[in-house]
MMTF fields as JSON, N, C-alpha, C and O atoms, coordinates in Angstrom:
{
  "mmtfVersion": "1.0.0",
  "mmtfProducer": "UNKNOWN",
  "numBonds": 359,
  "numAtoms": 360,
  "numGroups": 90,
  "numChains": 1,
  "numModels": 1,
  "chainsPerModel": [1],
  "groupsPerChain": [90],
  "chainIdList": ["A"],
  "bondAtomList": [4, 2, 8, 6, 12, 10, 16, 14, 20, 18, 24, 22, 28, 26, 32, 30, 36, 34, 40, 38, 44, 42, 48, 46, 52, 50, 56, 54, 60, 58, 64, 62, 68, 66, 72, 70, 76, 74, 80, 78, 84, 82, 88, 86, 92, 90, 96, 94, 100, 98, 104, 102, 108, 106, 112, 110, 116, 114, 120, 118, 124, 122, 128, 126, 132, 130, 136, 134, 140, 138, 144, 142, 148, 146, 152, 150, 156, 154, 160, 158, 164, 162, 168, 166, 172, 170, 176, 174, 180, 178, 184, 182, 188, 186, 192, 190, 196, 194, 200, 198, 204, 202, 208, 206, 212, 210, 216, 214, 220, 218, 224, 222, 228, 226, 232, 230, 236, 234, 240, 238, 244, 242, 248, 246, 252, 250, 256, 254, 260, 258, 264, 262, 268, 266, 272, 270, 276, 274, 280, 278, 284, 282, 288, 286, 292, 290, 296, 294, 300, 298, 304, 302, 308, 306, 312, 310, 316, 314, 320, 318, 324, 322, 328, 326, 332, 330, 336, 334, 340, 338, 344, 342, 348, 346, 352, 350, 356, 354],
  "bondOrderList": [1, 1, 1, 1, 1, 1, 1, 1, 1, 1, 1, 1, 1, 1, 1, 1, 1, 1, 1, 1, 1, 1, 1, 1, 1, 1, 1, 1, 1, 1, 1, 1, 1, 1, 1, 1, 1, 1, 1, 1, 1, 1, 1, 1, 1, 1, 1, 1, 1, 1, 1, 1, 1, 1, 1, 1, 1, 1, 1, 1, 1, 1, 1, 1, 1, 1, 1, 1, 1, 1, 1, 1, 1, 1, 1, 1, 1, 1, 1, 1, 1, 1, 1, 1, 1, 1, 1, 1, 1],
  "groupList": [{"groupName": "MET", "atomNameList": ["N", "CA", "C", "O"], "elementList": ["N", "C", "C", "O"], "formalChargeList": [0, 0, 0, 0], "bondAtomList": [1, 0, 2, 1, 3, 2], "bondOrderList": [1, 1, 2], "singleLetterCode": "M", "chemCompType": "L-PEPTIDE LINKING"}, {"groupName": "PHE", "atomNameList": ["N", "CA", "C", "O"], "elementList": ["N", "C", "C", "O"], "formalChargeList": [0, 0, 0, 0], "bondAtomList": [1, 0, 2, 1, 3, 2], "bondOrderList": [1, 1, 2], "singleLetterCode": "F", "chemCompType": "L-PEPTIDE LINKING"}, {"groupName": "GLU", "atomNameList": ["N", "CA", "C", "O"], "elementList": ["N", "C", "C", "O"], "formalChargeList": [0, 0, 0, 0], "bondAtomList": [1, 0, 2, 1, 3, 2], "bondOrderList": [1, 1, 2], "singleLetterCode": "E", "chemCompType": "L-PEPTIDE LINKING"}, {"groupName": "ARG", "atomNameList": ["N", "CA", "C", "O"], "elementList": ["N", "C", "C", "O"], "formalChargeList": [0, 0, 0, 0], "bondAtomList": [1, 0, 2, 1, 3, 2], "bondOrderList": [1, 1, 2], "singleLetterCode": "R", "chemCompType": "L-PEPTIDE LINKING"}, {"groupName": "ASP", "atomNameList": ["N", "CA", "C", "O"], "elementList": ["N", "C", "C", "O"], "formalChargeList": [0, 0, 0, 0], "bondAtomList": [1, 0, 2, 1, 3, 2], "bondOrderList": [1, 1, 2], "singleLetterCode": "D", "chemCompType": "L-PEPTIDE LINKING"}, {"groupName": "LEU", "atomNameList": ["N", "CA", "C", "O"], "elementList": ["N", "C", "C", "O"], "formalChargeList": [0, 0, 0, 0], "bondAtomList": [1, 0, 2, 1, 3, 2], "bondOrderList": [1, 1, 2], "singleLetterCode": "L", "chemCompType": "L-PEPTIDE LINKING"}, {"groupName": "ALA", "atomNameList": ["N", "CA", "C", "O"], "elementList": ["N", "C", "C", "O"], "formalChargeList": [0, 0, 0, 0], "bondAtomList": [1, 0, 2, 1, 3, 2], "bondOrderList": [1, 1, 2], "singleLetterCode": "A", "chemCompType": "L-PEPTIDE LINKING"}, {"groupName": "ILE", "atomNameList": ["N", "CA", "C", "O"], "elementList": ["N", "C", "C", "O"], "formalChargeList": [0, 0, 0, 0], "bondAtomList": [1, 0, 2, 1, 3, 2], "bondOrderList": [1, 1, 2], "singleLetterCode": "I", "chemCompType": "L-PEPTIDE LINKING"}, {"groupName": "THR", "atomNameList": ["N", "CA", "C", "O"], "elementList": ["N", "C", "C", "O"], "formalChargeList": [0, 0, 0, 0], "bondAtomList": [1, 0, 2, 1, 3, 2], "bondOrderList": [1, 1, 2], "singleLetterCode": "T", "chemCompType": "L-PEPTIDE LINKING"}, {"groupName": "ASN", "atomNameList": ["N", "CA", "C", "O"], "elementList": ["N", "C", "C", "O"], "formalChargeList": [0, 0, 0, 0], "bondAtomList": [1, 0, 2, 1, 3, 2], "bondOrderList": [1, 1, 2], "singleLetterCode": "N", "chemCompType": "L-PEPTIDE LINKING"}, {"groupName": "TRP", "atomNameList": ["N", "CA", "C", "O"], "elementList": ["N", "C", "C", "O"], "formalChargeList": [0, 0, 0, 0], "bondAtomList": [1, 0, 2, 1, 3, 2], "bondOrderList": [1, 1, 2], "singleLetterCode": "W", "chemCompType": "L-PEPTIDE LINKING"}, {"groupName": "SER", "atomNameList": ["N", "CA", "C", "O"], "elementList": ["N", "C", "C", "O"], "formalChargeList": [0, 0, 0, 0], "bondAtomList": [1, 0, 2, 1, 3, 2], "bondOrderList": [1, 1, 2], "singleLetterCode": "S", "chemCompType": "L-PEPTIDE LINKING"}, {"groupName": "GLY", "atomNameList": ["N", "CA", "C", "O"], "elementList": ["N", "C", "C", "O"], "formalChargeList": [0, 0, 0, 0], "bondAtomList": [1, 0, 2, 1, 3, 2], "bondOrderList": [1, 1, 2], "singleLetterCode": "G", "chemCompType": "PEPTIDE LINKING"}, {"groupName": "GLN", "atomNameList": ["N", "CA", "C", "O"], "elementList": ["N", "C", "C", "O"], "formalChargeList": [0, 0, 0, 0], "bondAtomList": [1, 0, 2, 1, 3, 2], "bondOrderList": [1, 1, 2], "singleLetterCode": "Q", "chemCompType": "L-PEPTIDE LINKING"}, {"groupName": "VAL", "atomNameList": ["N", "CA", "C", "O"], "elementList": ["N", "C", "C", "O"], "formalChargeList": [0, 0, 0, 0], "bondAtomList": [1, 0, 2, 1, 3, 2], "bondOrderList": [1, 1, 2], "singleLetterCode": "V", "chemCompType": "L-PEPTIDE LINKING"}, {"groupName": "HIS", "atomNameList": ["N", "CA", "C", "O"], "elementList": ["N", "C", "C", "O"], "formalChargeList": [0, 0, 0, 0], "bondAtomList": [1, 0, 2, 1, 3, 2], "bondOrderList": [1, 1, 2], "singleLetterCode": "H", "chemCompType": "L-PEPTIDE LINKING"}, {"groupName": "PRO", "atomNameList": ["N", "CA", "C", "O"], "elementList": ["N", "C", "C", "O"], "formalChargeList": [0, 0, 0, 0], "bondAtomList": [1, 0, 2, 1, 3, 2], "bondOrderList": [1, 1, 2], "singleLetterCode": "P", "chemCompType": "L-PEPTIDE LINKING"}, {"groupName": "LYS", "atomNameList": ["N", "CA", "C", "O"], "elementList": ["N", "C", "C", "O"], "formalChargeList": [0, 0, 0, 0], "bondAtomList": [1, 0, 2, 1, 3, 2], "bondOrderList": [1, 1, 2], "singleLetterCode": "K", "chemCompType": "L-PEPTIDE LINKING"}],
  "groupTypeList": [0, 1, 2, 3, 4, 5, 6, 6, 5, 7, 3, 3, 2, 8, 7, 9, 5, 4, 3, 5, 2, 6, 4, 7, 10, 3, 3, 2, 3, 3, 7, 6, 6, 5, 3, 8, 6, 3, 3, 1, 5, 6, 11, 12, 13, 12, 5, 14, 5, 7, 5, 6, 14, 5, 11, 11, 6, 5, 7, 12, 6, 11, 5, 6, 11, 15, 3, 13, 6, 16, 13, 16, 1, 0, 6, 2, 2, 17, 5, 6, 16, 11, 9, 5, 5, 5, 12, 8, 11, 16],
  "groupIdList": [1, 2, 3, 4, 5, 6, 7, 8, 9, 10, 11, 12, 13, 14, 15, 16, 17, 18, 19, 20, 21, 22, 23, 24, 25, 26, 27, 28, 29, 30, 31, 32, 33, 34, 35, 36, 37, 38, 39, 40, 41, 42, 43, 44, 45, 46, 47, 48, 49, 50, 51, 52, 53, 54, 55, 56, 57, 58, 59, 60, 61, 62, 63, 64, 65, 66, 67, 68, 69, 70, 71, 72, 73, 74, 75, 76, 77, 78, 79, 80, 81, 82, 83, 84, 85, 86, 87, 88, 89, 90],
  "secStructList": [7, 2, 2, 2, 2, 2, 2, 2, 2, 2, 2, 1, 7, 7, 7, 7, 7, 6, 6, 2, 2, 2, 2, 2, 2, 2, 2, 2, 2, 2, 2, 2, 2, 2, 2, 2, 2, 2, 2, 2, 2, 2, 2, 2, 2, 2, 2, 2, 2, 2, 2, 2, 2, 2, 2, 2, 2, 2, 2, 2, 2, 2, 2, 2, 2, 2, 7, 7, 7, 7, 7, 7, 1, 7, 6, 6, 4, 4, 4, 1, 2, 2, 2, 2, 2, 2, 7, 7, 7, 7],
  "xCoordList": [262.935, 263.279, 262.259, 262.63, 260.997, 259.96, 260.109, 259.937, 260.431, 260.603, 261.84, 261.853, 262.872, 264.074, 263.762, 264.247, 262.962, 262.583, 261.735, 261.914, 260.817, 259.999, 260.859, 260.636, 261.822, 262.705, 263.537, 263.776, 263.978, 264.74, 263.867, 264.343, 262.603, 261.691, 261.432, 261.315, 261.344, 261.096, 262.319, 262.181, 263.516, 264.739, 265.009, 265.735, 264.424, 264.67, 264.217, 263.304, 264.878, 264.561, 263.14, 262.751, 262.399, 261.038, 261.087, 261.99, 260.116, 260.045, 259.147, 258.026, 259.636, 258.881, 258.103, 258.689, 256.79, 255.931, 255.454, 254.538, 256.058, 255.623, 255.848, 255.016, 256.935, 257.275, 256.941, 257.423, 256.131, 255.834, 255.156, 255.569, 254.127, 253.397, 254.296, 254.246, 255.104, 256.014, 257.042, 257.384, 257.533, 258.502, 257.869, 258.508, 256.628, 255.932, 255.747, 255.987, 255.322, 255.111, 256.439, 256.493, 257.5, 258.81, 259.244, 259.778, 259.019, 259.374, 258.532, 259.05, 257.254, 256.382, 256.827, 256.804, 257.23, 257.708, 259.006, 259.203, 259.883, 261.137, 260.874, 261.52, 259.931, 259.584, 258.973, 259.274, 258.116, 257.514, 258.591, 258.539, 259.561, 260.645, 261.485, 261.905, 261.733, 262.488, 261.725, 262.327, 260.428, 259.619, 259.672, 259.799, 259.574, 259.641, 261.009, 261.102, 262.058, 263.41, 263.595, 264.233, 263.052, 263.153, 262.416, 262.914, 261.228, 260.48, 261.231, 261.287, 261.805, 262.573, 263.792, 264.105, 264.479, 265.652, 265.276, 265.974, 264.184, 263.75, 263.342, 263.663, 262.646, 262.255, 263.476, 263.53, 264.445, 265.679, 266.464, 267.015, 266.514, 267.202, 266.485, 267.133, 265.175, 264.407, 264.657, 264.782, 264.731, 265.001, 266.389, 266.554, 267.385, 268.739, 268.764, 269.433, 268.051, 268.0, 267.361, 267.869, 266.268, 265.594, 266.497, 266.593, 267.159, 268.066, 269.234, 269.649, 269.768, 270.882, 270.456, 271.187, 269.285, 268.803, 268.527, 268.916, 267.859, 267.539, 268.8, 268.915, 269.74, 270.952, 271.792, 272.364, 271.88, 272.645, 271.959, 272.636, 270.634, 269.921, 270.135, 270.348, 270.081, 270.297, 271.728, 271.948, 272.691, 274.087, 274.323, 274.997, 273.785, 273.928, 273.295, 273.874, 272.115, 271.446, 272.221, 272.324, 272.764, 273.543, 274.816, 275.156, 275.511, 276.732, 276.437, 277.219, 275.328, 274.98, 274.622, 274.884, 274.029, 273.65, 274.866, 274.827, 275.928, 277.133, 278.172, 279.223, 277.896, 278.874, 278.913, 277.885, 280.106, 280.252, 279.952, 279.975, 279.672, 279.419, 280.725, 281.795, 280.656, 281.883, 282.583, 281.946, 283.897, 284.704, 284.798, 284.778, 284.899, 285.027, 286.33, 287.312, 286.322, 287.457, 288.417, 288.405, 289.24, 290.144, 291.605, 292.388, 291.98, 293.401, 293.971, 295.104, 293.219, 293.722, 293.212, 293.178, 292.822, 292.325, 293.408, 293.107, 294.651, 295.74, 295.953, 296.609, 295.4, 295.526, 294.335, 294.261, 293.415, 292.262, 292.74, 293.698, 292.109, 292.555, 292.573, 293.459, 291.611, 291.593, 292.802, 293.376, 293.192, 294.362, 295.653, 296.59, 295.709, 296.914, 297.084, 298.206, 295.988, 296.072, 296.223, 297.046, 295.451, 295.416, 296.213, 296.491, 296.576, 297.267, 296.267, 295.082, 296.731, 295.836, 295.666, 296.614, 294.484, 294.198, 294.354, 293.912, 294.988, 295.103, 293.802, 293.741],
  "yCoordList": [-36.711, -35.319, -34.406, -33.399, -34.748, -33.93, -33.892, -32.843, -35.042, -35.103, -34.321, -33.733, -34.314, -33.551, -32.048, -31.303, -31.621, -30.204, -29.811, -28.731, -30.685, -30.409, -30.341, -29.492, -31.212, -31.198, -29.906, -29.341, -29.441, -28.197, -27.015, -26.092, -27.031, -25.962, -25.968, -24.911, -27.144, -27.233, -26.749, -26.09, -27.082, -26.665, -25.171, -24.566, -24.607, -23.184, -22.335, -22.696, -21.204, -20.29, -19.757, -19.363, -19.748, -19.225, -17.703, -17.134, -17.072, -15.619, -15.157, -15.642, -14.232, -13.685, -12.472, -11.502, -12.533, -11.467, -10.533, -9.739, -10.618, -9.785, -8.302, -7.479, -7.946, -6.544, -6.086, -5.04, -6.845, -6.523, -5.158, -4.341, -4.908, -3.643, -2.457, -1.427, -2.586, -1.503, -1.249, -0.099, -2.311, -2.15, -1.47, -0.652, -1.808, -1.19, 0.304, 1.116, 0.673, 2.087, 2.858, 4.008, 2.224, 2.872, 3.142, 4.21, 2.183, 2.352, 3.45, 4.242, 3.503, 4.539, 5.934, 6.875, 6.077, 7.371, 7.764, 8.935, 6.797, 7.083, 7.517, 8.437, 6.858, 7.221, 8.624, 9.409, 8.937, 10.275, 11.334, 12.414, 11.034, 11.985, 12.196, 13.319, 11.138, 11.265, 12.109, 12.918, 11.931, 12.743, 14.219, 15.091, 14.487, 15.871, 16.469, 17.618, 15.704, 16.198, 16.467, 17.45, 15.618, 15.833, 17.104, 17.873, 17.322, 18.537, 19.775, 20.773, 19.714, 20.836, 21.113, 22.27, 20.065, 20.23, 20.813, 21.689, 20.343, 20.858, 22.326, 23.118, 22.693, 24.089, 24.962, 26.103, 24.454, 25.199, 25.408, 26.485, 24.385, 24.523, 25.528, 26.31, 25.514, 26.488, 27.905, 28.828, 28.076, 29.396, 29.886, 31.054, 29.007, 29.388, 29.76, 30.719, 29.019, 29.318, 30.685, 31.468, 30.969, 32.261, 33.404, 34.427, 33.231, 34.274, 34.493, 35.632, 33.418, 33.556, 34.306, 35.168, 33.984, 34.652, 36.132, 36.993, 36.421, 37.811, 38.636, 39.771, 38.064, 38.829, 39.048, 40.125, 38.061, 38.267, 39.287, 40.064, 39.296, 40.3, 41.699, 42.646, 41.84, 43.153, 43.637, 44.809, 42.75, 43.149, 43.51, 44.498, 42.734, 43.048, 44.363, 45.133, 44.635, 45.909, 47.072, 48.133, 46.881, 47.934, 48.229, 49.393, 47.204, 47.408, 48.008, 48.813, 47.627, 48.164, 49.64, 50.389, 50.067, 51.477, 52.374, 53.558, 51.846, 52.635, 52.557, 53.191, 51.812, 51.635, 52.872, 53.48, 53.219, 54.366, 53.963, 52.786, 54.974, 54.721, 54.26, 54.753, 53.338, 52.846, 53.944, 54.763, 53.933, 54.909, 54.489, 53.297, 55.443, 55.082, 54.329, 54.514, 53.492, 52.627, 53.388, 53.211, 54.227, 55.063, 54.661, 54.761, 54.21, 53.98, 52.863, 52.968, 51.807, 50.684, 50.686, 49.637, 51.83, 51.898, 51.501, 50.934, 51.792, 51.442, 49.937, 49.459, 49.169, 47.72, 47.035, 45.806, 47.787, 47.204, 46.426, 46.852, 45.301, 44.501, 45.283, 45.072, 46.178, 46.942, 47.871, 48.032, 48.48, 49.342, 48.553, 49.023, 47.372, 46.561, 46.038, 45.951, 45.695, 45.159, 46.272, 46.151, 47.331, 48.367, 49.601, 50.442, 49.712, 50.914, 51.987, 51.856, 53.039, 54.13, 55.097, 55.393, 55.563, 56.524, 57.926, 58.224, 58.811, 60.197, 60.933, 62.113],
  "zCoordList": [76.328, 76.129, 76.803, 77.406, 76.706, 77.298, 78.821, 79.442, 79.415, 80.865, 81.305, 82.387, 80.47, 80.785, 80.777, 81.629, 79.824, 79.767, 80.974, 81.537, 81.368, 82.553, 83.806, 84.67, 83.908, 85.077, 85.103, 86.17, 83.916, 83.853, 84.257, 84.918, 83.869, 84.259, 85.762, 86.382, 86.334, 87.77, 88.557, 89.587, 88.061, 88.747, 88.588, 89.376, 87.579, 87.309, 88.488, 89.23, 88.637, 89.724, 89.545, 88.446, 90.594, 90.517, 90.619, 91.233, 90.016, 89.995, 91.134, 91.287, 91.917, 93.034, 92.539, 92.059, 92.658, 92.161, 93.267, 93.053, 94.433, 95.553, 95.275, 95.656, 94.629, 94.395, 92.981, 92.543, 92.267, 90.88, 90.744, 89.921, 91.54, 91.426, 91.779, 91.107, 92.809, 93.193, 92.097, 91.819, 91.478, 90.392, 89.177, 88.514, 88.892, 87.757, 88.013, 87.12, 89.22, 89.529, 89.534, 89.098, 90.026, 90.01, 88.571, 88.273, 87.683, 86.27, 85.623, 84.836, 85.943, 85.387, 85.841, 85.047, 87.106, 87.586, 86.872, 86.545, 86.632, 85.943, 84.5, 84.0, 83.836, 82.457, 82.419, 81.52, 83.395, 83.443, 83.686, 83.097, 84.545, 84.801, 83.544, 83.264, 82.79, 81.542, 80.523, 79.817, 80.441, 79.517, 79.903, 79.043, 81.192, 81.664, 81.354, 80.921, 81.57, 81.29, 79.798, 79.424, 78.956, 77.509, 77.09, 76.268, 77.657, 77.342, 77.803, 77.085, 78.995, 79.527, 78.663, 78.384, 78.238, 77.388, 76.036, 75.525, 75.45, 74.148, 74.253, 73.367, 75.31, 75.449, 75.73, 75.273, 76.464, 76.696, 75.412, 75.183, 74.581, 73.299, 72.405, 71.708, 72.419, 71.643, 72.121, 71.316, 73.439, 73.997, 73.597, 73.246, 73.646, 73.238, 71.757, 71.374, 70.931, 69.501, 69.247, 68.444, 69.915, 69.74, 70.191, 69.513, 71.337, 71.825, 70.87, 70.657, 70.291, 69.349, 68.093, 67.607, 67.57, 66.357, 66.629, 65.84, 67.74, 68.06, 68.335, 67.874, 69.085, 69.381, 68.13, 67.96, 67.258, 66.027, 65.12, 64.447, 65.095, 64.294, 64.859, 64.101, 66.182, 66.793, 66.58, 66.276, 66.737, 66.533, 65.074, 64.784, 64.167, 62.747, 62.37, 61.603, 62.895, 62.606, 63.205, 62.589, 64.4, 65.038, 64.251, 64.038, 63.823, 63.048, 61.679, 61.173, 61.085, 59.767, 59.846, 58.905, 60.948, 61.058, 61.312, 60.978, 61.888, 62.173, 61.06, 61.148, 60.055, 58.982, 58.08, 57.785, 57.66, 56.78, 55.348, 54.988, 54.548, 53.131, 52.483, 52.84, 51.552, 50.935, 50.137, 49.475, 50.22, 49.491, 48.024, 47.717, 47.138, 45.724, 45.483, 46.202, 44.476, 44.165, 43.263, 42.045, 43.856, 43.076, 43.251, 42.306, 44.438, 44.716, 43.855, 43.385, 43.642, 42.878, 41.435, 40.791, 40.934, 39.567, 38.571, 37.521, 38.889, 37.98, 37.897, 36.972, 38.865, 38.845, 38.191, 38.195, 37.636, 36.956, 35.735, 35.09, 35.391, 34.254, 32.941, 32.112, 32.74, 31.494, 31.407, 30.33, 32.513, 32.519, 32.355, 31.71, 32.927, 32.798, 31.371, 30.871, 30.724, 29.359, 28.306, 27.398, 28.419, 27.405, 27.775, 26.921, 29.015, 29.452, 29.78, 29.474, 30.396, 30.769, 29.608, 28.88, 29.454, 28.371, 28.897, 30.007, 28.106, 28.553, 28.487, 28.832]
}
């Protein structure tokens, strides 16, 4: 069995290490590019979040300043539960 395993190892394809250093550097550059892209994406998402919060706050403040004072609740007074149950008092 041991000799069979040795023969299988000898028949196995040998690994060529000529391009090992170039492959390692290529992988390192790809990892660095991915890190840069992740940082850029995270900062872009943060910028979009800040712009959304600020614009919604400005729009809300603008709409609140132009809003009229609420009208008194007079038109539907006859539909109030107390009036429906007890009737209107003269």
